[in-house]
C-alpha positions as CSV (number, residue, x, y, z in Angstrom):
1,M,183.7,141.5,46.3
2,G,180.1,141.9,45.4
3,I,178.2,145.2,45.0
4,M,175.8,145.7,47.8
5,S,172.4,147.0,46.8
6,R,171.1,149.8,48.8
7,R,167.4,150.2,49.2
8,T,166.4,153.7,48.9
9,R,163.7,154.9,51.3
10,R,161.1,157.1,49.9
11,P,160.7,160.2,51.9
12,Q,157.6,160.1,54.0
13,P,155.4,163.2,53.9
14,A,155.9,165.2,57.1
15,R,152.9,164.9,59.3
16,P,151.8,168.3,60.6
17,T,152.1,168.5,64.3
18,P,150.0,171.3,65.7
19,A,151.9,173.6,68.0
20,S,151.2,173.2,71.7
21,C,149.2,176.1,73.2
22,P,151.6,178.5,75.0
23,C,149.2,178.5,78.0
24,G,150.6,175.1,79.0
25,L,147.5,173.0,78.7
26,P,147.9,169.7,76.8
27,A,146.2,170.9,73.6
28,A,147.1,172.6,70.3
29,Y,146.9,176.3,70.2
30,D,144.1,176.3,67.5
31,D,141.9,174.1,69.8
32,C,142.8,175.9,73.0
33,C,143.4,179.6,73.3
34,G,143.3,180.2,69.6
35,R,139.5,179.6,69.7
36,L,139.2,182.4,72.2
37,H,141.5,184.7,70.3
38,R,139.5,184.2,67.1
39,G,136.2,184.8,69.0
40,Q,135.0,181.3,68.5
41,A,134.7,180.6,72.2
42,R,134.6,182.6,75.5
43,A,136.6,182.0,78.7
44,T,134.4,180.2,81.2
45,T,136.6,180.9,84.2
46,A,139.0,183.6,85.2
47,E,141.9,181.1,84.9
48,T,140.9,180.3,81.3
49,L,140.9,184.0,80.5
50,M,144.4,184.4,82.2
51,R,145.8,181.5,80.2
52,S,144.4,183.0,77.0
53,R,145.8,186.4,77.8
54,Y,149.3,184.9,78.4
55,S,149.0,183.1,75.1
56,A,148.0,186.3,73.4
57,F,151.2,187.8,74.7
58,A,153.1,184.8,73.5
59,V,151.6,185.0,69.9
60,G,151.5,188.8,69.7
61,D,147.6,189.2,69.6
62,E,147.3,192.8,70.8
63,A,143.6,193.0,69.7
64,Y,142.7,190.1,72.0
65,L,144.6,191.6,74.9
66,L,142.7,194.8,74.6
67,R,139.3,193.2,74.0
68,S,139.7,191.1,77.1
69,H,140.8,194.1,79.3
70,H,138.0,195.8,81.4
71,P,137.1,199.2,79.7
72,T,137.7,201.2,82.9
73,T,141.3,200.1,83.2
74,R,142.2,199.3,79.5
75,P,145.4,201.0,78.3
76,P,145.7,202.5,74.8
77,G,147.9,199.7,73.8
78,A,148.9,196.2,75.1
79,G,152.6,197.1,75.3
80,L,153.8,194.1,73.4
81,D,157.6,194.0,73.2
82,P,159.0,192.1,70.2
83,G,162.2,191.5,72.1
84,V,160.5,189.4,74.8
85,R,159.7,185.7,74.1
86,W,157.1,184.2,76.5
87,V,158.2,180.7,77.2
88,R,156.2,179.2,80.2
89,L,153.2,179.9,82.4
90,E,152.8,178.7,86.0
91,I,149.5,179.1,87.7
92,L,150.2,179.5,91.4
93,G,146.7,179.8,92.8
94,T,143.2,181.0,92.1
95,T,140.3,182.3,94.1
96,E,136.7,182.2,93.0
97,G,136.6,182.9,89.2
98,S,134.4,179.9,88.3
99,A,131.3,179.9,86.1
100,F,129.3,180.7,89.3
101,H,131.3,183.8,90.3
102,T,131.5,187.4,89.2
103,T,135.0,188.1,90.5
104,G,138.2,186.0,90.7
105,T,141.9,186.2,91.0
106,V,144.7,184.3,89.5
107,E,148.2,184.3,90.8
108,F,150.8,183.3,88.2
109,R,154.4,183.4,87.2
110,A,155.2,184.0,83.5
111,H,158.6,183.1,82.3
112,Y,160.3,184.8,79.4
113,T,163.6,185.5,77.7
114,E,164.8,188.9,76.6
115,G,168.1,189.4,74.9
116,G,169.1,185.8,75.7
117,R,168.4,186.3,79.4
118,A,165.7,184.5,81.4
119,G,163.3,186.4,83.5
120,S,159.9,186.1,85.1
121,L,156.9,188.2,85.9
122,H,154.9,187.3,89.1
123,E,151.4,188.8,89.3
124,N,148.2,188.4,91.2
125,S,145.6,189.4,88.7
126,R,142.0,190.4,89.3
127,F,139.3,189.5,86.9
128,V,135.6,190.4,86.8
129,R,132.6,189.7,84.6
130,H,131.7,192.6,82.3
131,E,128.6,192.3,80.1
132,G,128.6,188.5,80.9
133,E,132.2,187.8,79.9
134,W,135.4,187.5,82.0
135,V,137.8,190.4,81.6
136,Y,141.1,191.3,83.2
137,L,140.7,194.2,85.6
138,D,144.1,194.8,87.1
139,G,147.0,193.1,88.8
140,V,149.6,193.5,91.5
141,T,153.1,192.4,90.6
142,G,155.4,190.8,93.0
143,D,159.0,189.5,93.0
């Protein structure tokens, strides 16, 4: 019986795979909503702002949430709950909110888990331009 030689494989260095953006668009967080969170880009539509705000909840960026909230309706804090993990965003519809508008709405469903249980938040959010930038004004929650 002969001895079988084994070839040893050299471990390959792990290729970094940038995390997908929580907003659901097919891009890495750093290239998508991360640019808005860092102030390197501005939201060009109400939907882009909505997605970036969802991502801010997902990554815990309270400063961005407050900065992107209209000053007349801005709360003292963003109300981040460390027990909630935001897992998926569905955009259900939009009205206006393009680069050519000053107002817009985005209807969405945000899915989360809390204490191992799944849940969702359904909201129709209103956005306006304030000092040239899209900001969240308020929203009506549904089922």
